[in-house]
C-alpha atoms as one frame of an Amber mdcrd trajectory, in Angstrom:
protein
 -19.144  42.079 -32.687 -18.537  38.377 -32.132 -21.729  37.393 -33.936 -20.845
  39.640 -36.864 -17.483  37.846 -37.021 -15.655  41.163 -36.799 -12.368  40.123
 -35.198 -10.795  43.538 -35.559 -13.664  45.164 -33.678 -13.446  42.524 -30.940
  -9.693  43.139 -30.660 -10.299  46.893 -30.268 -12.967  46.266 -27.629 -10.674
  43.905 -25.714  -7.752  46.336 -25.820 -10.042  49.043 -24.425 -11.148  47.085
 -21.387 -14.226  45.228 -22.620 -15.184  42.501 -20.147 -14.628  39.288 -22.089
 -17.008  37.461 -19.743 -19.882  39.902 -20.304 -23.130  38.055 -20.907 -25.696
  38.629 -23.595 -28.809  36.768 -24.639 -29.508  33.662 -22.589 -26.482  34.419
 -20.419 -23.999  33.457 -23.137 -20.522  34.959 -23.301 -18.586  35.748 -26.471
 -16.865  32.380 -26.086 -20.237  30.575 -26.018 -21.333  32.362 -29.190 -18.068
  31.719 -31.026 -18.146  28.024 -30.083 -21.774  27.660 -31.099 -21.189  29.338
 -34.465 -17.900  27.536 -35.192 -15.717  30.658 -35.319 -12.236  29.204 -34.898
 -10.277  32.430 -35.423 -12.545  34.220 -32.956 -12.092  31.411 -30.402  -8.322
  31.763 -30.681  -8.551  35.532 -30.265 -10.808  35.258 -27.228  -8.659  32.570
 -25.586  -5.655  34.934 -25.686  -7.563  37.174 -23.266  -8.244  34.529 -20.590
 -12.023  34.171 -20.676 -13.847  31.954 -18.219 -13.563  28.866 -20.392 -16.187
  26.966 -18.401 -18.698  29.811 -18.091 -22.280  28.615 -17.739 -25.118  30.250
 -19.630 -28.731  30.352 -18.410 -29.077  26.660 -19.301 -25.764  25.824 -17.596
 -24.155  24.996 -20.937 -20.452  25.669 -21.440 -18.741  26.670 -24.682 -17.462
  23.072 -24.947 -21.021  21.736 -24.746 -22.052  24.051 -27.604 -19.048  23.007
 -29.677 -19.918  19.350 -29.140 -23.629  19.747 -29.793 -23.056  21.559 -33.091
 -20.099  19.367 -34.151 -17.296  21.899 -34.164 -14.171  19.651 -33.942 -11.616
  22.446 -34.368 -13.366  24.479 -31.686 -13.477  21.481 -29.364  -9.740  20.902
 -29.855  -8.928  24.528 -28.994 -11.138  24.452 -25.898  -9.673  21.145 -24.704
  -6.137  22.480 -25.187  -7.158  25.475 -23.065  -8.267  23.048 -20.317 -12.032
  23.214 -20.720 -13.719  20.913 -18.199 -15.101  17.958 -20.139 -17.137  16.812
 -17.131 -19.390  19.886 -16.858 -23.081  19.165 -17.382 -25.989  21.454 -18.132
 -29.297  21.985 -16.342 -30.654  18.636 -17.567 -27.505  16.727 -16.596 -26.117
  16.379 -20.122 -22.525  17.156 -21.027 -20.391  17.475 -24.139 -20.111  13.718
 -24.702 -23.865  13.254 -24.346 -24.695  15.915 -26.940 -22.080  14.675 -29.397
 -23.314  11.085 -29.131 -26.998  12.082 -29.230 -26.402  14.009 -32.457 -24.381
  11.125 -33.939 -21.102  13.047 -34.096 -18.829   9.988 -33.891 -15.533  11.816
 -34.446 -16.453  14.393 -31.823 -17.214  11.644 -29.309 -13.795  10.098 -30.021
 -12.129  13.464 -29.373 -13.881  13.772 -26.038 -13.067  10.279 -24.772
């Protein structure tokens, strides 16, 4: 439902006990997928239900790392305001700042510093 961008369906699932930290492909949670795809409204909806904001997928990437890698400034801001750990690194030792700088996302790097 997250990947189809169906917020109403996600809301129904959450109100009926769906585990917000359930993992799908590659160990990603709904929050990972929403951050990766730049779904701001979905991020806000998910954050209201207290997900594990620093959940690690199979590659040890967090939602913040995905937001930084794919240059999602509004997502990054929401995650930072929800106290995402900026110092988390993935399985190769790279974190949000590394991915943003590697991809040349100057404004994202500034947000993270």
